[in-house]
C-alpha positions in Angstrom: -9.0 14.2 -10.1 -7.5 11.7 -7.7 -9.5 8.7 -6.7 -11.5 9.5 -3.6 -11.0 6.3 -1.6 -13.0 7.6 1.4 -16.1 8.1 -0.7 -15.7 4.7 -2.4 -15.0 3.0 0.9 -18.1 4.7 2.5 -20.3 3.4 -0.3 -18.9 -0.1 -0.1 -19.2 -0.2 3.7 -22.8 1.1 3.6 -23.7 -1.5 1.0 -22.1 -4.4 2.9 -22.5 -3.5 6.5 -25.1 -0.7 6.5 -22.7 1.4 8.5 -20.6 4.5 7.8 -16.8 4.1 8.4 -15.2 5.9 11.3 -11.7 7.3 11.1 -9.5 7.6 14.2 -6.1 9.2 14.5 -4.1 6.6 16.4 -0.8 8.5 16.5 1.1 11.5 15.3 4.8 11.5 14.8 7.4 14.2 14.2 7.8 17.9 14.9 4.9 20.3 14.3 6.2 21.4 10.9 6.6 17.9 9.6 3.9 15.8 11.3 3.0 12.3 10.2 -0.5 11.1 11.1 -1.5 7.4 11.5 -5.2 6.9 11.0 -7.4 3.7 11.2 -10.6 3.2 9.3 -13.1 1.1 11.1 -16.6 -0.3 10.4 -18.8 -1.7 13.1 -15.9 -1.3 15.5 -13.6 -3.4 13.4 -10.4 -1.8 12.0 -10.4 -2.4 8.3 -7.3 -0.4 7.3 -4.6 1.8 8.5 -2.9 4.7 6.7 -0.2 7.3 7.3 0.3 10.7 5.7 1.5 14.2 6.2 -2.1 15.4 6.8 -5.1 13.7 8.5 -7.0 13.7 5.2 -4.0 12.0 3.4 -3.8 9.4 6.2 -7.6 8.8 6.0 -7.5 8.4 2.2 -4.7 5.8 2.6 -6.6 4.0 5.4 -9.7 3.9 3.2 -7.6 2.6 0.2 -6.2 -0.2 2.3 -9.7 -1.0 3.7 -11.2 -1.2 0.2 -8.5 -3.7 -0.8 -9.7 -5.9 2.1 -13.4 -5.7 1.5 
């Protein structure tokens, strides 16, 4: 099982800020068959991490991983 960074980040964010992270797709790039998503993870309106991936979930996981590193 791969590390679920979204779950870990949610637990950390709730413990520290008493808020649930929000994920926002800030851009999509490329043709329909090869899209890249760029997602930001924010807590209390503050962007904590950004990730990119070939799916929204992949980009969210990457954003959560980056956010966790910064907590």
